[in-house]
N, C-alpha and C positions, 0 to 999 in steps of 0.2 A: 504494500500500500504506500503510495507516494503522497506527500503532504503538499497542500496548496502553498505556494510561496506567499509570504507576508510582505506586502509592498509598503507597509507603513514604516516611517522612520522619524527621528526627532528633528529633521531639518527645518521644517516650516509648519506652523499650525494653520489649519485651514481658516480662511476668512480674515486673517490678520496681515497687515502689511509688514514687510521686513524692516527692522530698524537699520539694517545695513544697506538699504536702498535709498536712504535719506541723505541729503546734503546737510552740511553743518548748519546752514541758515534755516533749513526746514526743521531740523531738530530744535533749534532755538525758538523758532516761531511756534512750534507745538508746545514747548515748555512754557512760553509766555502766556498761553491760554490757561495755564494752571498756576500762574503767578510764581513761577520758578525764576531764580536769578539767571541772567544770560550766561554766566560762566559754567553753568551746569551742562550746556551743550558741548563745550570743549572737554569737559570731564568725561562725558559719555563717549565722545570720539576717541579720546585717549585709551579708554578701556577697550574699545572695538579694534583699533588699528595699531596702537602701540603695545598695550599689554595683551591684547587678543584673548580676552576671556571667553568663556563658553556659555555664560548665562548672565542675566541682569543681577542675580543675587550676588555675583562676585564683584559687582561695582560698589565696593565697600565705603567709598567716600560720598555716596549718594544716600540721602535719607531713606529709611526702610519703606516708608509709604510711597515714595517716588519709584523705588525699585519695583514695588508691587504693582503700581499703576502701569509702569512700562511693560511689565510682563503680561498684564491684562490687555494692553492695547496693541502690542507689537509681537511678531514672531522673532525668534533669534536663530539665525541660520548657522548650521554647521554641516558641511557635506559629509556624507557617509562614504568612506573609502571602501570600495569593493575589491579592487585588484590594483597592484602596482607591478609593472614589468620593467626590468632594467636590462639594458643591452650591453654588449661588450664595449661600446664606445661611450658608455655612461648616459646615453639618452634614456630617459625614463618616461613611461606612459602611465597615467593615473586614470582609473575608471571610478567615477563617483556616482552615487545614487542620490537623487533629489527627494524632497519630501513626498512627492506624489508617486515615487517608485521609478520614474524615468531615469535613464542612464546618460551620462555625458563623459567626455574625455578631456584631459589636459595632457600636454607633453612638455617635459622639462628638457631643454636642449642645451648641451654643453657649449662652451665658448667656441665661436667660429668666426673667422674674418669675413665670411659672406653674409652674416646676419645683420644687415641694417646698421652698419657702422660699429658693431660690437668689437671690443678689444679682447685680449687674451684672458682676462679674469672675469668676464661677464657671463651671466646665465640668463637664458631666454625662456619664457613660458609661452606656449601656444595655447590659447584659451578658446573654448566653445561659446557660442552665442545663442544657439538654438538646440532643441532636441530634434535631431534629424535635419533635413533640408528639403525645401520645395523646388530647388532650381535644377536638379537632375543632371548635373554634369556627368557625362557617360563614364568617366574614368574614376569617379569618386565613390567611396563607400558610405559617405554621410547620408545620402538620400536614398539608399537602396531599400530601406524599410519605411520610407515616407517621412513626412513632416508631422511633428506632434504639437510643438508650441515654442514660443520665444522664451528665453531665459530672462528673468528680471535682473536688475542691476546687481542685487546682492548675490545672486547665484553666479554671476560673472566674477565679481570681486572675491568671493569665497574660494574660487579656484586658486587664486594666488596665495591666499592665506593658508589653505590646506596643503599646497605643494611646498611652500616654504617650511611649514611645520614638519611635514613628513621627510623632507630632504635635508633640513638643517642648513639650507643654502639661501642666501639673499638673492632675490630675483632683481635683475637690473633692466631687462628688456621685456616688453610685452607685445606679442603679436596676436591680433585677432584673426587667426587663420585656422581655427579648429572647426568643429562641427557647426554647420549652418552658414548662412549668408549674413555677415554683420550688418550691412546697410539695410537689410530687410527688417532688422530689429533696431532701427535707428535710435529711437528715444532712449531705450535701455542701454545701448552701447555708449552713447554720448554721456549719459549719466554715470555709467561705470568708469569711463575715462576720467571724468571730473573727480571721482572719489579716488581712483588710482593715482592721479596726478597731484591732488591737493596736499598742501603741507600738513593739514590735519588728518589726512587719509594715509595712503600708502607711500606718498611722496616719491613717485617715480617720474622723472622728467618727461615732458610731453614728446620730446624728440627721441625718446626711447620707447615710444608707444606707436605701433604700426597697425593701421586698420586695412584689412584686405577686402576686396570685392570682386565678384565675378563679372561685374560690368553694369551695375545699376546707375545709369547715367544721371537721372534726376537727383538721386541721393548723393552722388559725388558732388554735384553742384551745391546741394544743401549743406553737405559737410564743409565745403569750402567757405561757406558763410558763417560757420560756427567759430567762436573765438577760441579755438583750440589749435595748438601747434603740432599735433600728432602727425605722423607720416602716413602716406597713402601708398598701398600696393595694389596693383591691378593683376588679377589672375587672368592673364591674357591667353596663354596656351595655344595660340594660333595667330599668325600674322596676316591672315586673309579671312574674309567672311566665309568662304567655302570650308576652311578647316574648322573655324569656330562653330559654324552651324552644325557640323558633324558631331562635335563633342560637347558643345555648350549651348543648350536651348535658349539661354538668355540672350544670345546674340541675334536671335530672330526678332526680338523686341527692340534691343538697343545694339545696332550693328557697329562695326568698327568706326565708321565715320562719326556716328553719334557719341560713341564712347570716348574717342580721342578728342573730340571737341569739348566734352566735359572735363577731360584731363587738362586740356589747355586752360580752361576756366579755373580749375583748382590750382594749377601752377601759377597763374597770374595773381591769385589771391594769397597764396601761402608762401610764395617765393622760396620753395624748397624742392629738392629732388623727389620725383615720383619713382617708384620701383615697378618693374614688370616681372611678375612671377611667370615662369614658363616651364611647365612639366614636360619633359622630353618623353614622347611615346613613340615606340618603334613603328615605322610605317605610316604614322598618322600626321605628325607635325615636325619631324626631324629632318626633312629634306633641306638641302642647301638653299633652295629658293626661299624657304621660310626664314632661314637665318638672314639672308640679304634683306628681305622685307622687314623683318623684325628690327634690324639695325636702323633702317630708315625711320620707323616709328619712334624708336628710342632717341635717335638724333633730333627729331623734331621737338621732343619734349625735354631733352637733356636727361632722359631717364636712365636708371641703372637696371640691368637685366640680371636676374637670378635664375640660372638654369637648374632644374631639379630633376634628376633621373626618376622615372616613374617607380613608385612603390607598388609591387604586385598586390592586387586585391583578389581574394578567393571569389570565384564566380564571374569575374570579368575577363574579357578576352585580351586586354592590353598587356604589353610588356615593355621593358626599358630597352633603349638602343644599346648597342655594344659600346664599350668604353672608347673605342677609336672614333665611333660616330659622334659620341658626346663631345669629344675633344675637337673634332672637326667643326661642329656647330659653334663651339665657343671661339675657335680661332677665326671664323668668318666674322663674327660680331666684332672681335677685337681689331681685325683688319680694317673695319669701317670706323674705328675710333670709338666704338661703344664700350662704356664701362660695364664689364660683365664678369660674373663668377659662376663656377660650376659647383653646386653643392655636393660635397663628398658624402659618403655613407653616414647617415644619422638615423639609426633606429630601424633600418630595413629588416633586421633580424627579430624585431619585436612587433612587426606589423604596425608601424607608427603612422601610416597614412590615416587621414581623418576618417573616423567612424568605424574602423575595422574591429577594434577591441569591443566597442559597444555592440556592434552587430553580432559578433560571435557570442558574446555573453547573453544578449537578449534572446537570441534564437535558442541557445542552450537552456536558458531558464524557461522560456515558453514551452519547449518540448517536454520539460519536467513537470509542468503544471497539469495536474489531472484532478478529476473529481475524487473526493475521498470515498472509498468504497467500504 
């Protein structure tokens, strides 16, 4: 007899907003309605992001009645760690369970000169922004089981806190490149960035925060108008509409001309380099012609290109090109004067591509759920 899986967890109490989704000024405004002193908001923020306690009861410099009211009004999120996989190159993948039982992933990436200006002693976390994904990129595991919901800001921020706690390492760089399309969850992502960047929050510099998108042109323009200095990465993966249409359905709505125009607008507003992410897939987008055209797009925007050999996903037909073909693609870009890097192996042995661990675990758990006989 098999037991039904219990999907409950202490992460979030139904019906209550998470205290970790609030900005400092919002905490202060709420406390003001209860005639609390303004400095109490900073005390709460210190407990959340400096001391990193796990409950309101641990906020011992707050009056007991205030702690009790906060517990009644707000949930207090702590992700439940389901699995941690570590690879030979020290890349680690974390699988977390949310309060509603859904699974998400985060990846801790060791220092690499190809990661958005990182230096030898920095650590990068790749965070998820949605449960699943609705955009259906043909090479990606994130959307294979469909889209469930957006993450709220606290569920994004908690990934950093949980990974730092588990690894004992300080995270310096944050990339929004995990499960989901970040700009399809625009409000929560921007809110999370503000908390991650704030001096009262996690205090990670804006130029060490990178938001990735598969090509949502209107949201790129909207992000350009935000008073944030975070970086932008475009998951391009094809230098022509023909190639992008084949593997990225979003291109049928926002084609390359529309996407690059939005990138022009972003660059004009932010005055900083844009990144092109380009996953090399054998026989799909690794032709020399694609390299020449990609170099032209990058030159137009002054963009840097990050080449990423494809991480094999079980059940998908795609594979990575040979090492020689990868190097040839890189050399063509550099011959055109394009700043480009080729991502070396990071986590290929632990299925570190977006969504793989979640998908494997979810399907395994679902197959084990049976009626009690």
